[in-house]
N, C-alpha and C positions, 0 to 999 in steps of 0.2 A: 430567584435570579436565573435568567436563561443561561444555559451553558454554551460556550463557544467551542466549535470544533474547527481545527485547521486541517484541511485536506491537503496533504503534502504534494499530491500529484499536480494540482492546478492552482494552488494557493487560494482556494475558495474558503471563505469564512461564513458560517451559517449560524443563525440563532435558532434554538428550539422554539416552536410556537407555544404561547401560553394557552391555557384553557379559555374557551370562548363560550358565551351564552348563545341563545337562539338568534339574537340580533347581530352576532359577530363581534360583540364587545368583550373585553377582558374583565377581570374582577373589579377593576377600578372604574368601569364604565367607559373606557376609552377604546378606540380601535387599536388592535395590536399592530406593532411595527412589522413591515415586511422583512423577510430575512435579508441580512446584509451580505452581499457577495462581491468579492473582488474577482473580476472575471479574467484579468490578465496582469502579468508582472508590470511594475512601474517602469516607465521608460525614461531614462535620464536625457536631459537636453545636451546635445553635442555642442562644442564650441562654435561650430558653423551655424547651428540653429539659433544659438543665443545671439551671435553677431547679426544674423538676419533679423531677429526679433528687435534688437537695438536700432538697426537701420529703419525697420518698418515703423517703430514707434516715432522716430523723427519725421518720417514721411506722412504717416496716417494718424498720429495721436492715438486715440483709443478706438479706432474703427477696427474692431476685432476681425470682422469678415475680410477686410482688405489685408490685414496682417496675416490672416490664415492663408490667403492666396499667395502672399509674398513669401512666406516661409515654406509652404507646400507640404510639410510633413507632420504638422500638428493641428489638432482641432481647435475651434474657438474656445471650448471649455479648458483645454490644456493651456492655451495661450493666456487666457484670463487668470488662471491659477498661477502660472509662471510670473505674469506681470504683477499680481498682488504680492507674491513673495519678494520679487525684485524691488518693488516700490518700498516695502517695509525695510529691506536691507539698505537701500539708499538713504532712507530717513534715519535709520539707526546709526549708520556709519558716517552720516553727514558729509557725503562725498561731493555734494553740490551738483550732482547730475540732474538734468531736467526730468521732471515727472510731468507728463501731459496732464492738463486739467481734466477733471471728471466731466463727462458729457452731461448736458443739462437733462434733468429728469423730464419724462413725458408729462404733459399736462393732462389732468383728469378729463375723461370724456363725459363726466357727469353721470355715468352709469353705476359707479361704485357708490356704496352706501356712505352717508355722512356719518363718520365715527363719533362726532360730537353729539349725535342724537341717539346714541345706543340706549335701548330701553332698560338695560340692567345697570347703567351707571347712576350714581347718586346725583341729585340735583337736576335731573331732567324731568 
């Protein structure tokens, strides 16, 4: 099991790399994971940022890029994470607040492989 080290100066967490063979694979034949690093301290959402988030949700539903511009201090990734946690909280507490519908998934361009014809599945 890789050991975890906590660097108290910048809160980085790193995993020791496992031994690799010539192809770069570990003993299980898998590519080893990259070291996990937390590059900076978590930033909490201020009341003002959350209020802007709530207003932006009403205006833009789940258009994360527009919400990012509206809030101005958070990235799309931070906003999506905040939204996911907030949606779960609303559902759990049954507050009746509106959760915008999920955006429709993109249609396949036909370039992806048809998973139903996978050569290693039984019955094909």
